[in-house]
NUKOL-995406 format. One record per residue: residue number from 1; x, y, z of N, C-alpha, C, O in turn. Coordinates in nm, 2 decimals. Layout:
(node NUM,(X,Y,Z),(X,Y,Z),(X,Y,Z),(X,Y,Z))
...
***
This chain:
(node 1,(22.57,8.54,5.70),(22.44,8.59,5.69),(22.44,8.70,5.59),(22.52,8.80,5.60))
(node 2,(22.34,8.70,5.50),(22.32,8.81,5.40),(22.23,8.91,5.46),(22.12,8.88,5.50))
(node 3,(22.27,9.04,5.46),(22.18,9.14,5.51),(22.06,9.16,5.42),(22.06,9.13,5.30))
(node 4,(21.95,9.21,5.48),(21.83,9.23,5.40),(21.85,9.34,5.30),(21.94,9.43,5.32))
(node 5,(21.78,9.35,5.19),(21.80,9.45,5.09),(21.77,9.59,5.15),(21.68,9.60,5.24))
(node 6,(21.84,9.69,5.10),(21.81,9.83,5.15),(21.67,9.87,5.10),(21.63,9.85,4.99))
(node 7,(21.60,9.94,5.19),(21.47,9.99,5.15),(21.49,10.10,5.05),(21.59,10.17,5.04))
(node 8,(21.39,10.12,4.96),(21.40,10.22,4.86),(21.29,10.32,4.88),(21.18,10.29,4.91))
(node 9,(21.33,10.45,4.87),(21.22,10.56,4.88),(21.12,10.54,4.76),(21.15,10.48,4.66))
(node 10,(21.00,10.59,4.78),(20.90,10.57,4.68),(20.91,10.67,4.57),(20.83,10.68,4.48))
(node 11,(21.02,10.76,4.57),(21.04,10.86,4.47),(21.19,10.87,4.45),(21.27,10.82,4.53))
(node 12,(21.22,10.93,4.34),(21.37,10.95,4.30),(21.42,11.06,4.39),(21.37,11.17,4.40))
(node 13,(21.53,11.03,4.46),(21.60,11.13,4.54),(21.64,11.26,4.47),(21.65,11.37,4.53))
(node 14,(21.67,11.24,4.34),(21.71,11.36,4.26),(21.59,11.46,4.25),(21.62,11.58,4.22))
(node 15,(21.47,11.42,4.27),(21.36,11.52,4.27),(21.37,11.62,4.39),(21.30,11.72,4.38))
(node 16,(21.45,11.59,4.49),(21.46,11.68,4.60),(21.56,11.79,4.58),(21.55,11.89,4.65))
(node 17,(21.64,11.78,4.48),(21.74,11.88,4.45),(21.67,12.01,4.40),(21.58,12.01,4.32))
(node 18,(21.72,12.12,4.46),(21.67,12.25,4.43),(21.55,12.30,4.52),(21.50,12.41,4.51))
(node 19,(21.51,12.21,4.61),(21.41,12.24,4.71),(21.46,12.25,4.85),(21.57,12.20,4.88))
(node 20,(21.39,12.33,4.94),(21.44,12.34,5.07),(21.43,12.20,5.14),(21.33,12.13,5.12))
(node 21,(21.52,12.17,5.23),(21.51,12.04,5.30),(21.39,12.02,5.39),(21.35,11.91,5.42))
(node 22,(21.33,12.13,5.44),(21.22,12.12,5.53),(21.10,12.05,5.46),(21.02,11.99,5.53))
(node 23,(21.09,12.06,5.33),(20.98,11.99,5.26),(21.01,11.84,5.25),(20.92,11.76,5.24))
(node 24,(21.14,11.80,5.24),(21.17,11.66,5.22),(21.18,11.58,5.34),(21.14,11.46,5.34))
(node 25,(21.22,11.64,5.45),(21.24,11.57,5.58),(21.12,11.49,5.62),(21.13,11.37,5.65))
(node 26,(21.00,11.56,5.64),(20.88,11.48,5.68),(20.84,11.37,5.58),(20.80,11.26,5.63))
(node 27,(20.86,11.39,5.46),(20.83,11.29,5.36),(20.91,11.17,5.37),(20.86,11.05,5.37))
(node 28,(21.04,11.19,5.39),(21.13,11.08,5.41),(21.11,11.01,5.54),(21.12,10.88,5.55))
(node 29,(21.09,11.08,5.65),(21.07,11.02,5.78),(20.94,10.94,5.78),(20.93,10.84,5.85))
(node 30,(20.84,10.98,5.71),(20.71,10.91,5.70),(20.73,10.77,5.63),(20.66,10.68,5.65))
(node 31,(20.84,10.76,5.55),(20.87,10.64,5.48),(20.96,10.55,5.56),(21.00,10.44,5.52))
(node 32,(21.00,10.60,5.68),(21.08,10.52,5.77),(21.23,10.55,5.77),(21.31,10.47,5.82))
(node 33,(21.27,10.65,5.70),(21.42,10.68,5.69),(21.46,10.78,5.80),(21.38,10.86,5.84))
(node 34,(21.59,10.76,5.84),(21.65,10.86,5.93),(21.71,10.96,5.83),(21.78,10.93,5.74))
(node 35,(21.68,11.09,5.86),(21.73,11.19,5.77),(21.83,11.28,5.84),(21.82,11.32,5.95))
(node 36,(21.94,11.31,5.77),(22.05,11.39,5.81),(22.07,11.50,5.71),(22.09,11.48,5.60))
(node 37,(22.05,11.63,5.76),(22.07,11.74,5.67),(22.21,11.80,5.70),(22.25,11.83,5.81))
(node 38,(22.29,11.80,5.59),(22.43,11.84,5.60),(22.44,11.98,5.53),(22.43,11.99,5.41))
(node 39,(22.46,12.08,5.61),(22.48,12.22,5.56),(22.62,12.24,5.51),(22.71,12.25,5.59))
(node 40,(22.64,12.24,5.38),(22.78,12.25,5.33),(22.83,12.39,5.33),(22.95,12.41,5.30))
(node 41,(22.74,12.49,5.37),(22.79,12.62,5.39),(22.88,12.63,5.52),(22.96,12.71,5.53))
(node 42,(22.85,12.53,5.61),(22.92,12.53,5.74),(23.02,12.42,5.75),(23.13,12.44,5.80))
(node 43,(22.99,12.30,5.70),(23.07,12.18,5.71),(23.05,12.08,5.60),(22.94,12.08,5.54))
(node 44,(23.15,12.01,5.57),(23.13,11.90,5.46),(23.17,11.77,5.51),(23.19,11.67,5.43))
(node 45,(23.20,11.75,5.64),(23.25,11.63,5.69),(23.13,11.54,5.74),(23.04,11.58,5.81))
(node 46,(23.14,11.42,5.69),(23.04,11.32,5.73),(23.11,11.18,5.75),(23.22,11.16,5.70))
(node 47,(23.05,11.10,5.83),(23.10,10.96,5.85),(23.08,10.88,5.72),(22.99,10.91,5.64))
(node 48,(23.16,10.78,5.71),(23.16,10.70,5.59),(23.09,10.56,5.61),(23.09,10.47,5.53))
(node 49,(23.03,10.55,5.73),(22.96,10.42,5.76),(22.83,10.41,5.67),(22.77,10.51,5.64))
(node 50,(22.80,10.29,5.64),(22.68,10.26,5.55),(22.56,10.23,5.64),(22.56,10.13,5.71))
(node 51,(22.46,10.31,5.62),(22.33,10.28,5.69),(22.22,10.29,5.59),(22.18,10.40,5.55))
(node 52,(22.17,10.18,5.54),(22.07,10.19,5.43),(21.94,10.26,5.46),(21.87,10.30,5.37))
(node 53,(21.91,10.28,5.59),(21.79,10.35,5.63),(21.81,10.50,5.65),(21.72,10.57,5.69))
(node 54,(21.93,10.55,5.61),(21.97,10.69,5.63),(21.97,10.76,5.49),(22.02,10.70,5.39))
(node 55,(21.91,10.88,5.49),(21.91,10.96,5.37),(21.98,11.09,5.41),(21.94,11.16,5.51))
(node 56,(22.09,11.13,5.34),(22.16,11.25,5.37),(22.12,11.36,5.26),(22.12,11.33,5.14))
(node 57,(22.08,11.47,5.31),(22.04,11.58,5.23),(22.16,11.69,5.24),(22.17,11.75,5.34))
(node 58,(22.23,11.71,5.14),(22.34,11.80,5.14),(22.28,11.94,5.08),(22.22,11.94,4.98))
(node 59,(22.30,12.04,5.16),(22.24,12.17,5.13),(22.35,12.28,5.11),(22.45,12.28,5.17))
(node 60,(22.31,12.38,5.03),(22.39,12.50,5.02),(22.29,12.61,5.00),(22.19,12.60,4.92))
(node 61,(22.31,12.72,5.07),(22.22,12.84,5.06),(22.07,12.80,5.08),(21.98,12.86,5.02))
(node 62,(22.05,12.70,5.17),(21.91,12.66,5.21),(21.84,12.57,5.11),(21.72,12.55,5.13))
(node 63,(21.91,12.52,5.01),(21.84,12.43,4.92),(21.92,12.30,4.91),(22.04,12.30,4.92))
(node 64,(21.85,12.19,4.88),(21.92,12.06,4.86),(22.00,12.06,4.73),(21.94,12.10,4.62))
(node 65,(22.13,12.03,4.74),(22.21,12.02,4.62),(22.24,11.87,4.58),(22.28,11.84,4.47))
(node 66,(22.22,11.78,4.68),(22.25,11.64,4.66),(22.17,11.56,4.76),(22.17,11.61,4.88))
(node 67,(22.12,11.45,4.73),(22.06,11.36,4.82),(22.11,11.22,4.80),(22.12,11.17,4.69))
(node 68,(22.16,11.16,4.91),(22.22,11.02,4.90),(22.16,10.93,5.01),(22.13,10.97,5.12))
(node 69,(22.14,10.81,4.97),(22.10,10.70,5.06),(22.22,10.63,5.11),(22.32,10.61,5.04))
(node 70,(22.22,10.60,5.24),(22.33,10.53,5.30),(22.40,10.61,5.41),(22.50,10.56,5.47))
***
């Protein structure tokens, strides 16, 4: 069985870089994504499982430095 294609956000995730995660989380959740904010000032460990409905926002000093789907 072939899995369904991964959903795509309606905007480029790179647009989130440089902004606080609080602004991005409601926008992504409204599109049906599970959002995980990873504060790299405290930890950088994440699981490697693939979940196409998950968006991870990696932050440093309170701003998004990277956003990844999966």
